[in-house]
N, C-alpha and C positions, 0 to 999 in steps of 0.2 A: 601497556597491556590494557589499559582502560579504553584506549581508542578502538582497539580490535574488538573488545566487548560490545561497545556502542555501535560499531559498524555491524557486528553480527545481529544485535537486536533490531537495528534498522532493516537489515536484510530479511530477517524473519517476519517483521511487520509488513514489509512490502509483499513478500511471497503470500502471506496470509490474506491481505487485502486483495491481491490479484486473483488468487484462486477463488475467493469469495465472489468477486465480481463476475468471473467466468461461470461459476456455478449458477449464479442467478440469471445468467443468460438463458438458461433452460426454460425460463417462463416465456420467452419469446415465441417458441413454436406452439405454445398453449394458447396464443392469441392475444398476448399482451403487446401493446405498441411500444415503440422506443420511447415515446414521451412518458408513458406510464411506468416503463422500466426505470428511467432516470429519476422519476419522482420517488419510486419505491427505494431505489439504491440510495438516494440522498437522505433517507430517513434511517438507514441502517448504520450503526456505529462501526461495525467490523469492516465496512467498505471504506472508512476514512483511514484504515491502516496503511493503505497503499501510499497516499501522498505523505503521510507522517513518516513512514519508512524511507521514502525517497529523500525527504528533507533531512532526516537524521543521518542518513549515509552521506549526503552532500556536505552536511556540516562537519562531519568527521573527516572526510576527504580534504577539505579546504583548511581545516585547523590542525591537521597533523604536523607536528614539528619536524622540520627538515634538518637533518644532522650535518649536512655539508656546508 
């Protein structure tokens, strides 16, 4: 049960980080360059949720005990 809970936490973090990155892309039509976008995103903590969520899900998938 703990593995499922950790996987869902990782999934939620990945979704939150992905949605945040996409929402910050709304700055691009306002005249912000890609370089400025990546500098801005690298300073926001909520944008790090995407890779943290992927790492957590990968960890859970590869350490899940096999019953067979």
